[in-house]
C-alpha positions in Angstrom: 0.0 -0.2 -0.3 1.5 3.4 -0.8 2.0 6.2 1.3 -0.4 8.3 0.0 -3.3 5.7 0.3 -1.9 5.2 4.2 -2.2 9.1 4.4 -5.9 9.0 3.2 -6.9 6.3 5.8 -5.1 8.4 8.5 -7.0 11.4 7.7 -10.5 9.4 7.9 -9.2 7.5 11.2 -8.6 11.3 12.2 -12.0 12.7 10.8 -13.8 9.7 11.9 -12.8 10.2 15.1 -13.8 14.2 15.4 -17.5 13.5 13.9 -17.8 10.2 17.2 -16.6 12.8 19.5 -19.2 15.4 18.2 -22.2 12.7 17.8 -21.4 11.6 21.5 -21.5 15.5 22.7 -24.7 16.4 20.7 -26.6 13.4 22.3 -25.4 15.0 25.9 -27.5 18.4 24.8 -30.3 16.5 22.8 -31.3 13.6 25.6 -30.8 16.1 28.4 -34.2 16.3 29.8 -34.8 19.2 28.6 -32.2 20.1 26.7 -29.7 22.7 27.8 -26.6 23.6 27.7 -25.2 22.9 31.1 -25.9 19.1 31.1 -23.2 19.6 28.4 -21.1 21.9 30.0 -20.7 19.8 33.4 -20.7 16.1 30.9 -18.6 16.2 28.4 -15.3 17.0 30.2 -15.9 13.6 31.8 -17.0 11.9 28.8 -14.4 12.9 26.9 -11.3 11.0 27.3 -13.6 7.9 27.4 -15.3 8.4 23.9 -11.5 9.6 22.2 -10.0 6.5 23.9 -12.7 3.6 22.8 -13.0 6.1 19.6 -9.4 6.0 19.2 -8.8 2.0 19.8 -11.8 0.5 17.7 -11.0 3.0 14.9 -7.5 2.1 15.0 -8.0 -1.4 15.3 -10.5 -1.3 12.0 -8.1 0.7 10.3 -4.8 -1.5 10.9 -7.1 -4.4 9.8 -7.8 -2.9 6.4 -4.4 -1.7 5.9 -2.8 -5.1 7.2 -3.8 -8.0 4.8 -1.2 -10.0 4.3 0.9 -11.7 7.2 4.7 -11.2 7.8 6.6 -8.3 9.1 6.1 -5.9 6.3 2.5 -6.3 6.5 2.8 -5.2 10.8 5.1 -2.6 9.5 2.4 -1.3 7.2 0.3 -1.1 10.5 2.3 0.9 12.3 3.5 3.1 10.3 -0.4 3.7 10.1 -0.6 4.2 13.6 1.7 6.5 13.5 0.7 8.8 11.3 -3.0 8.7 12.7 -1.2 9.5 16.2 0.7 12.6 14.2 -2.5 13.8 13.2 -4.1 13.5 16.6 -1.2 15.5 18.2 -1.4 17.9 15.5 -4.8 18.5 15.6 -4.8 19.4 19.2 -1.9 21.2 19.2 -3.9 23.4 16.6 -7.4 23.4 18.7 -4.6 24.4 22.0 -6.1 21.6 24.1 -4.2 21.6 27.2 -1.6 17.8 27.4 -3.3 16.1 29.8 -5.3 12.8 30.4 -7.3 13.8 27.4 -4.4 13.4 25.0 -2.7 10.6 26.7 -5.6 8.3 26.5 -6.6 9.1 23.0 -2.9 8.0 21.9 -2.6 5.5 24.2 -6.2 4.0 22.6 -5.1 4.4 19.1 -1.5 2.8 19.5 -3.7 0.0 21.6 -5.9 -0.7 18.3 -3.2 -0.9 15.7 -1.0 -2.8 18.1 -3.9 -5.4 18.0 -4.9 -4.9 14.4 -1.5 -5.5 13.2 -1.0 -8.7 15.4 -5.2 -10.1 14.8 -4.3 -9.9 11.0 -1.0 -11.5 11.1 -1.8 -13.9 13.8 0.9 -12.6 15.8 3.5 -14.2 13.7 7.5 -12.8 13.3 7.2 -11.4 16.9 
């Protein structure tokens, strides 16, 4: 898989993560018992780290499974390169939006790395470790 395709897949993964976070925050507003902004302000910071961790884990797992099609070391390297690109995009996005480096960022990156590792080794069966 060419680098351009890996980068396109990484961009799509990052975009889907942002969409999932936006849907989670929007659901806080919609499902609060009358819809009100204070419910979002109170609960979004607590929900954020969990949503980013789970979204990063699942999307990087699925993305890596898609990128890694064959077994072997070269396929796993492509998977690790994909996850590295996604993490780099995540860091660039957080620095652009000026999110403080805290639990939010650490959990997001850990989820992505874990999902990528699991996805790369799931498809390759863990061979050549």
